[in-house]
C-alpha positions as CSV (number, residue, x, y, z in Angstrom):
1,X,0.0,0.1,-0.1
2,X,2.4,2.7,-1.1
3,X,0.1,4.8,-3.6
4,X,-1.6,8.1,-2.9
5,X,-4.7,8.8,-5.2
6,X,-5.0,12.6,-5.9
7,X,-8.5,13.6,-7.2
8,X,-8.8,17.2,-8.6
9,X,-10.0,18.7,-11.9
10,X,-7.1,21.2,-11.8
11,X,-4.5,19.3,-13.7
12,X,-1.6,21.6,-13.0
13,X,-2.5,21.5,-9.2
14,X,-2.7,17.6,-9.4
15,X,0.7,17.6,-11.0
16,X,2.2,19.8,-8.3
17,X,0.7,17.7,-5.5
18,X,1.8,14.5,-7.3
19,X,5.4,15.9,-7.0
20,X,5.0,16.6,-3.4
21,X,3.6,13.1,-2.7
22,X,6.4,11.7,-4.7
23,X,9.0,13.4,-2.6
24,X,7.5,11.8,0.5
25,X,8.1,8.4,-0.9
26,X,4.7,7.6,-2.4
27,X,3.6,6.6,-5.7
28,X,1.1,9.3,-6.9
29,X,-2.1,8.5,-8.9
30,X,-4.2,11.3,-10.5
31,X,-7.8,11.5,-11.4
32,X,-9.4,14.5,-12.8
33,X,-13.1,13.5,-12.6
34,X,-15.0,11.3,-10.1
35,X,-15.7,8.6,-12.6
36,X,-11.9,8.2,-13.2
37,X,-11.5,8.2,-9.5
38,X,-14.0,5.4,-9.0
39,X,-12.1,3.4,-11.7
40,X,-8.7,3.8,-10.0
41,X,-10.2,2.9,-6.5
42,X,-11.8,-0.2,-8.0
43,X,-8.6,-1.3,-9.6
44,X,-5.9,-0.2,-7.1
45,X,-7.7,-0.5,-3.8
46,X,-5.1,-2.9,-2.3
47,X,-2.3,-0.4,-3.2
48,X,-3.9,2.8,-1.8
49,X,-2.6,4.2,1.4
50,X,-4.4,7.6,1.1
51,X,-6.8,9.7,-1.1
52,X,-6.6,13.4,-1.4
53,X,-10.0,14.5,-2.8
54,X,-11.1,17.9,-4.0
55,X,-14.9,18.3,-3.2
56,X,-15.6,20.3,-6.4
57,X,-15.4,18.0,-9.3
58,X,-16.9,18.5,-13.0
59,X,-18.8,15.4,-13.2
60,X,-20.1,15.0,-9.5
61,X,-20.1,16.4,-6.2
62,X,-16.9,15.2,-4.5
63,X,-18.9,14.7,-1.2
64,X,-20.7,11.9,-3.0
65,X,-17.4,10.2,-3.8
66,X,-16.3,10.8,-0.2
67,X,-19.5,9.1,1.1
68,X,-18.8,6.1,-1.2
69,X,-15.2,5.8,-0.2
70,X,-15.9,6.0,3.5
71,X,-18.8,3.6,3.3
72,X,-16.7,0.8,1.5
73,X,-13.1,1.4,2.8
74,X,-11.0,2.4,5.7
75,X,-8.5,4.3,3.6
76,X,-7.8,7.8,5.1
77,X,-9.0,10.8,3.1
78,X,-7.8,14.3,3.1
79,X,-10.6,16.6,1.8
80,X,-9.6,19.7,-0.2
81,X,-11.9,22.6,-0.7
82,X,-11.6,26.1,-2.0
83,X,-14.3,27.2,0.4
84,X,-13.1,28.3,3.6
85,X,-16.3,27.6,5.5
86,X,-17.0,25.6,8.7
87,X,-20.2,24.0,7.1
88,X,-18.2,22.4,4.2
89,X,-15.6,21.0,6.6
90,X,-18.3,19.6,9.0
91,X,-20.1,18.0,6.3
92,X,-16.9,16.2,5.1
93,X,-16.0,15.1,8.5
94,X,-19.4,13.7,9.1
95,X,-19.1,11.6,6.0
96,X,-15.9,10.2,7.2
97,X,-13.0,12.5,5.9
98,X,-10.0,12.1,8.1
99,X,-8.6,15.6,7.6
100,X,-9.0,18.7,5.4
101,X,-7.1,21.2,3.5
102,X,-8.4,24.8,2.3
103,X,-7.0,26.1,-0.8
104,X,-4.5,27.7,-1.1
105,X,-2.4,25.6,1.1
106,X,1.4,25.1,1.2
107,X,3.1,21.8,-0.1
108,X,4.8,21.4,3.1
109,X,1.5,21.2,5.0
110,X,0.3,18.6,2.4
111,X,3.4,16.7,2.9
112,X,3.1,16.7,6.6
113,X,-0.6,15.7,6.5
114,X,0.1,12.8,4.1
115,X,2.8,11.6,6.1
116,X,0.8,11.7,9.4
117,X,-2.2,9.8,7.9
118,X,-0.4,7.3,6.0
119,X,2.0,6.4,8.9
120,X,-1.2,5.8,11.1
121,X,-3.1,3.8,8.5
122,X,-0.2,1.6,7.2
123,X,1.0,0.7,10.8
124,X,-2.4,-0.7,11.5
125,X,-4.5,-1.6,8.5
126,X,-4.5,-5.0,7.1
127,X,-1.1,-5.9,8.2
128,X,-0.1,-9.6,8.2
129,X,1.1,-9.8,11.8
130,X,1.4,-13.3,13.5
131,X,-0.7,-12.0,16.4
132,X,-3.8,-9.8,16.0
133,X,-5.1,-7.5,18.7
134,X,-8.6,-8.8,18.9
135,X,-11.2,-7.7,21.5
136,X,-14.2,-9.9,22.0
137,X,-17.5,-8.9,23.6
138,X,-21.2,-10.3,23.4
139,X,-21.8,-11.2,19.7
140,X,-19.0,-8.7,18.8
141,X,-15.3,-9.1,17.8
142,X,-13.1,-5.9,17.0
143,X,-9.8,-6.7,15.4
144,X,-7.5,-3.5,15.4
145,X,-4.7,-4.8,13.2
146,X,-7.2,-5.9,10.4
147,X,-9.6,-3.1,11.3
148,X,-12.4,-5.4,11.1
149,X,-15.7,-5.6,13.1
150,X,-17.6,-8.9,13.2
151,X,-21.1,-9.1,14.5
152,X,-22.8,-12.6,14.8
153,X,-20.2,-13.9,12.2
154,X,-21.0,-11.0,9.9
155,X,-18.6,-8.3,9.0
156,X,-19.7,-4.8,9.6
157,X,-18.2,-2.2,7.4
158,X,-17.3,1.0,9.2
159,X,-15.7,4.1,7.9
160,X,-12.1,5.1,9.3
161,X,-13.5,7.5,11.8
162,X,-16.4,5.2,12.8
163,X,-13.9,2.2,13.5
164,X,-11.4,4.6,15.4
165,X,-14.2,5.8,17.7
166,X,-15.6,2.3,18.4
167,X,-12.1,0.9,19.0
168,X,-11.3,3.9,21.4
169,X,-14.6,3.2,23.3
170,X,-14.2,-0.5,23.5
171,X,-10.5,-0.5,24.7
172,X,-11.7,1.8,27.5
173,X,-14.8,-0.3,28.4
174,X,-16.7,0.9,31.3
175,X,-14.9,4.3,31.3
176,X,-16.7,7.4,30.5
177,X,-14.8,9.4,27.8
178,X,-15.7,13.1,27.2
179,X,-16.5,14.4,23.9
180,X,-13.3,16.4,23.9
181,X,-11.3,13.3,24.8
182,X,-12.8,11.3,21.9
183,X,-12.4,14.2,19.4
184,X,-8.8,14.9,20.1
185,X,-7.8,11.2,20.3
186,X,-9.4,10.4,16.9
187,X,-8.9,13.4,15.0
188,X,-5.5,14.4,16.4
189,X,-6.8,18.0,16.5
190,X,-8.0,20.6,19.0
191,X,-11.7,20.1,20.0
192,X,-13.9,22.6,18.0
193,X,-17.1,22.0,20.1
194,X,-18.9,20.5,17.2
195,X,-21.0,17.9,19.2
196,X,-23.3,17.3,16.2
197,X,-20.4,15.5,14.2
198,X,-19.4,13.2,16.9
199,X,-23.2,12.5,17.6
200,X,-23.8,11.6,14.0
201,X,-20.9,9.2,13.9
202,X,-22.0,7.5,17.1
203,X,-25.6,7.2,15.6
204,X,-24.1,5.5,12.5
205,X,-22.1,3.1,14.5
206,X,-25.1,2.1,16.7
207,X,-27.2,1.6,13.5
208,X,-24.6,-0.7,11.9
209,X,-24.2,-2.8,15.1
210,X,-28.0,-3.4,15.3
211,X,-27.5,-6.8,13.6
212,X,-25.7,-7.8,16.9
213,X,-28.0,-6.4,19.4
214,X,-30.4,-3.4,19.9
215,X,-29.0,0.0,19.1
216,X,-27.9,1.0,22.4
217,X,-26.5,-2.1,23.8
218,X,-22.8,-1.3,23.2
219,X,-22.4,2.4,23.5
220,X,-24.0,4.4,26.3
221,X,-24.6,8.1,26.1
222,X,-23.7,9.9,29.3
223,X,-25.7,13.1,28.9
224,X,-23.8,16.3,29.0
225,X,-20.4,14.5,29.3
226,X,-19.7,11.9,26.5
227,X,-20.0,8.2,25.7
228,X,-19.0,4.9,27.4
229,X,-18.7,1.4,26.1
230,X,-21.2,-0.8,28.0
231,X,-19.3,-2.5,30.9
232,X,-22.0,-5.3,30.7
233,X,-21.3,-6.7,27.2
Protein backbone atom coordinates (compact mmCIF):
# COMPACT_ATOMS: atom_id res chain seq x y z
CA UNK A 1 0.00 0.00 0.00
CA UNK A 2 2.31 2.73 -1.24
CA UNK A 3 0.12 4.77 -3.60
CA UNK A 4 -1.67 8.06 -2.99
CA UNK A 5 -4.64 8.94 -5.19
CA UNK A 6 -5.07 12.66 -5.95
CA UNK A 7 -8.52 13.65 -7.22
CA UNK A 8 -8.82 17.20 -8.56
CA UNK A 9 -9.99 18.68 -11.87
CA UNK A 10 -7.12 21.22 -11.81
CA UNK A 11 -4.52 19.28 -13.78
CA UNK A 12 -1.66 21.65 -12.96
CA UNK A 13 -2.44 21.48 -9.24
CA UNK A 14 -2.72 17.70 -9.46
CA UNK A 15 0.76 17.56 -10.99
CA UNK A 16 2.21 19.78 -8.25
CA UNK A 17 0.58 17.69 -5.51
CA UNK A 18 1.82 14.53 -7.23
CA UNK A 19 5.39 15.85 -7.08
CA UNK A 20 4.94 16.57 -3.37
CA UNK A 21 3.56 13.07 -2.72
CA UNK A 22 6.41 11.54 -4.73
CA UNK A 23 8.99 13.43 -2.65
CA UNK A 24 7.42 11.92 0.46
CA UNK A 25 8.11 8.45 -0.94
CA UNK A 26 4.68 7.50 -2.32
CA UNK A 27 3.55 6.67 -5.83
CA UNK A 28 1.06 9.34 -6.95
CA UNK A 29 -2.01 8.44 -8.98
CA UNK A 30 -4.08 11.24 -10.54
CA UNK A 31 -7.78 11.47 -11.38
CA UNK A 32 -9.46 14.57 -12.79
CA UNK A 33 -13.07 13.37 -12.53
CA UNK A 34 -15.12 11.37 -10.08
CA UNK A 35 -15.62 8.65 -12.67
CA UNK A 36 -11.90 8.14 -13.21
CA UNK A 37 -11.42 8.15 -9.43
CA UNK A 38 -14.01 5.37 -9.05
CA UNK A 39 -12.13 3.31 -11.65
CA UNK A 40 -8.76 3.76 -9.97
CA UNK A 41 -10.18 2.95 -6.54
CA UNK A 42 -11.79 -0.24 -7.88
CA UNK A 43 -8.61 -1.33 -9.66
CA UNK A 44 -5.97 -0.22 -7.14
CA UNK A 45 -7.71 -0.55 -3.78
CA UNK A 46 -5.06 -2.85 -2.33
CA UNK A 47 -2.29 -0.40 -3.28
CA UNK A 48 -3.84 2.78 -1.88
CA UNK A 49 -2.60 4.27 1.39
CA UNK A 50 -4.39 7.62 1.12
CA UNK A 51 -6.77 9.67 -1.03
CA UNK A 52 -6.55 13.46 -1.48
CA UNK A 53 -9.99 14.55 -2.69
CA UNK A 54 -11.24 17.91 -3.95
CA UNK A 55 -14.96 18.25 -3.26
CA UNK A 56 -15.53 20.33 -6.43
CA UNK A 57 -15.43 17.95 -9.41
CA UNK A 58 -16.81 18.50 -12.93
CA UNK A 59 -18.93 15.35 -13.15
CA UNK A 60 -20.07 14.89 -9.55
CA UNK A 61 -20.10 16.46 -6.14
CA UNK A 62 -16.92 15.28 -4.45
CA UNK A 63 -18.90 14.69 -1.27
CA UNK A 64 -20.76 11.88 -3.04
CA UNK A 65 -17.44 10.24 -3.88
CA UNK A 66 -16.29 10.78 -0.29
CA UNK A 67 -19.43 9.10 1.06
CA UNK A 68 -18.86 6.14 -1.27
CA UNK A 69 -15.23 5.75 -0.22
CA UNK A 70 -15.97 5.96 3.49
CA UNK A 71 -18.87 3.50 3.28
CA UNK A 72 -16.74 0.84 1.58
CA UNK A 73 -13.16 1.34 2.74
CA UNK A 74 -11.05 2.47 5.68
CA UNK A 75 -8.50 4.33 3.53
CA UNK A 76 -7.82 7.77 5.04
CA UNK A 77 -9.11 10.72 3.03
CA UNK A 78 -7.87 14.32 3.04
CA UNK A 79 -10.66 16.57 1.80
CA UNK A 80 -9.60 19.62 -0.22
CA UNK A 81 -11.91 22.58 -0.69
CA UNK A 82 -11.65 26.11 -2.01
CA UNK A 83 -14.39 27.18 0.37
CA UNK A 84 -13.09 28.27 3.74
CA UNK A 85 -16.34 27.63 5.56
CA UNK A 86 -17.00 25.59 8.67
CA UNK A 87 -20.10 24.02 7.09
CA UNK A 88 -18.16 22.38 4.23
CA UNK A 89 -15.58 21.00 6.64
CA UNK A 90 -18.22 19.69 9.03
CA UNK A 91 -20.13 17.92 6.23
CA UNK A 92 -16.94 16.24 5.04
CA UNK A 93 -15.93 15.16 8.53
CA UNK A 94 -19.41 13.77 9.17
CA UNK A 95 -19.17 11.72 6.00
CA UNK A 96 -15.90 10.23 7.22
CA UNK A 97 -13.05 12.43 5.97
CA UNK A 98 -9.98 12.15 8.18
CA UNK A 99 -8.58 15.63 7.56
CA UNK A 100 -9.07 18.68 5.38
CA UNK A 101 -7.06 21.34 3.55
CA UNK A 102 -8.37 24.69 2.40
CA UNK A 103 -7.02 26.15 -0.84
CA UNK A 104 -4.56 27.74 -1.11
CA UNK A 105 -2.33 25.53 1.03
CA UNK A 106 1.42 25.01 1.19
CA UNK A 107 3.02 21.86 -0.16
CA UNK A 108 4.89 21.43 3.11
CA UNK A 109 1.53 21.27 4.90
CA UNK A 110 0.22 18.73 2.38
CA UNK A 111 3.35 16.62 2.80
CA UNK A 112 3.09 16.70 6.59
CA UNK A 113 -0.55 15.64 6.59
CA UNK A 114 0.03 12.90 4.02
CA UNK A 115 2.85 11.52 6.16
CA UNK A 116 0.85 11.68 9.39
CA UNK A 117 -2.21 9.89 8.01
CA UNK A 118 -0.38 7.25 5.97
CA UNK A 119 1.86 6.43 8.94
CA UNK A 120 -1.17 5.77 11.14
CA UNK A 121 -2.98 3.81 8.46
CA UNK A 122 -0.09 1.66 7.26
CA UNK A 123 0.96 0.81 10.81
CA UNK A 124 -2.40 -0.77 11.57
CA UNK A 125 -4.55 -1.50 8.54
CA UNK A 126 -4.54 -4.97 7.00
CA UNK A 127 -1.05 -5.88 8.20
CA UNK A 128 -0.09 -9.54 8.17
CA UNK A 129 1.06 -9.83 11.77
CA UNK A 130 1.44 -13.20 13.51
CA UNK A 131 -0.68 -12.03 16.42
CA UNK A 132 -3.73 -9.79 16.08
CA UNK A 133 -5.09 -7.45 18.71
CA UNK A 134 -8.66 -8.70 18.97
CA UNK A 135 -11.23 -7.65 21.53
CA UNK A 136 -14.24 -9.91 21.99
CA UNK A 137 -17.58 -8.92 23.49
CA UNK A 138 -21.08 -10.36 23.36
CA UNK A 139 -21.72 -11.17 19.67
CA UNK A 140 -18.98 -8.70 18.70
CA UNK A 141 -15.31 -8.98 17.72
CA UNK A 142 -13.09 -5.98 16.98
CA UNK A 143 -9.71 -6.61 15.34
CA UNK A 144 -7.47 -3.55 15.45
CA UNK A 145 -4.72 -4.79 13.12
CA UNK A 146 -7.16 -5.91 10.43
CA UNK A 147 -9.52 -3.03 11.27
CA UNK A 148 -12.46 -5.40 11.08
CA UNK A 149 -15.67 -5.61 13.10
CA UNK A 150 -17.54 -8.93 13.19
CA UNK A 151 -21.11 -9.11 14.52
CA UNK A 152 -22.74 -12.53 14.77
CA UNK A 153 -20.19 -13.87 12.24
CA UNK A 154 -21.05 -11.07 9.80
CA UNK A 155 -18.54 -8.35 8.96
CA UNK A 156 -19.75 -4.81 9.59
CA UNK A 157 -18.16 -2.17 7.38
CA UNK A 158 -17.23 0.99 9.26
CA UNK A 159 -15.59 4.13 7.95
CA UNK A 160 -12.15 5.01 9.26
CA UNK A 161 -13.51 7.44 11.85
CA UNK A 162 -16.33 5.09 12.87
CA UNK A 163 -13.84 2.30 13.51
CA UNK A 164 -11.45 4.56 15.40
CA UNK A 165 -14.21 5.81 17.70
CA UNK A 166 -15.63 2.32 18.33
CA UNK A 167 -12.15 0.94 19.06
CA UNK A 168 -11.33 3.84 21.40
CA UNK A 169 -14.51 3.30 23.39
CA UNK A 170 -14.14 -0.49 23.42
CA UNK A 171 -10.55 -0.48 24.71
CA UNK A 172 -11.75 1.83 27.50
CA UNK A 173 -14.75 -0.36 28.32
CA UNK A 174 -16.72 0.94 31.27
CA UNK A 175 -14.88 4.26 31.33
CA UNK A 176 -16.70 7.48 30.43
CA UNK A 177 -14.86 9.44 27.73
CA UNK A 178 -15.72 13.08 27.23
CA UNK A 179 -16.51 14.43 23.78
CA UNK A 180 -13.27 16.40 23.92
CA UNK A 181 -11.25 13.28 24.75
CA UNK A 182 -12.82 11.32 21.90
CA UNK A 183 -12.40 14.12 19.35
CA UNK A 184 -8.78 14.86 20.17
CA UNK A 185 -7.87 11.15 20.33
CA UNK A 186 -9.43 10.34 16.95
CA UNK A 187 -8.92 13.53 14.95
CA UNK A 188 -5.56 14.46 16.53
CA UNK A 189 -6.76 18.05 16.51
CA UNK A 190 -8.06 20.61 18.96
CA UNK A 191 -11.69 20.09 19.95
CA UNK A 192 -13.89 22.53 17.98
CA UNK A 193 -17.05 22.00 20.07
CA UNK A 194 -18.93 20.47 17.15
CA UNK A 195 -21.01 17.96 19.13
CA UNK A 196 -23.25 17.19 16.15
CA UNK A 197 -20.43 15.59 14.10
CA UNK A 198 -19.51 13.17 16.88
CA UNK A 199 -23.17 12.46 17.67
CA UNK A 200 -23.82 11.70 13.99
CA UNK A 201 -20.95 9.20 13.84
CA UNK A 202 -22.05 7.50 17.08
CA UNK A 203 -25.57 7.13 15.64
CA UNK A 204 -24.15 5.51 12.49
CA UNK A 205 -22.06 3.08 14.53
CA UNK A 206 -25.10 2.08 16.59
CA UNK A 207 -27.18 1.60 13.46
CA UNK A 208 -24.57 -0.67 11.89
CA UNK A 209 -24.25 -2.72 15.09
CA UNK A 210 -27.98 -3.41 15.25
CA UNK A 211 -27.36 -6.77 13.57
CA UNK A 212 -25.67 -7.81 16.85
CA UNK A 213 -28.02 -6.32 19.42
CA UNK A 214 -30.37 -3.38 20.01
CA UNK A 215 -28.93 -0.01 19.02
CA UNK A 216 -27.93 1.14 22.50
CA UNK A 217 -26.46 -2.14 23.77
CA UNK A 218 -22.78 -1.32 23.17
CA UNK A 219 -22.42 2.46 23.44
CA UNK A 220 -23.97 4.38 26.33
CA UNK A 221 -24.63 8.12 26.11
CA UNK A 222 -23.64 9.95 29.27
CA UNK A 223 -25.74 13.08 28.92
CA UNK A 224 -23.77 16.31 29.01
CA UNK A 225 -20.44 14.50 29.25
CA UNK A 226 -19.72 11.99 26.50
CA UNK A 227 -19.93 8.25 25.80
CA UNK A 228 -19.00 4.91 27.35
CA UNK A 229 -18.68 1.37 26.02
CA UNK A 230 -21.19 -0.71 27.98
CA UNK A 231 -19.41 -2.46 30.85
CA UNK A 232 -21.97 -5.31 30.78
CA UNK A 233 -21.27 -6.63 27.27
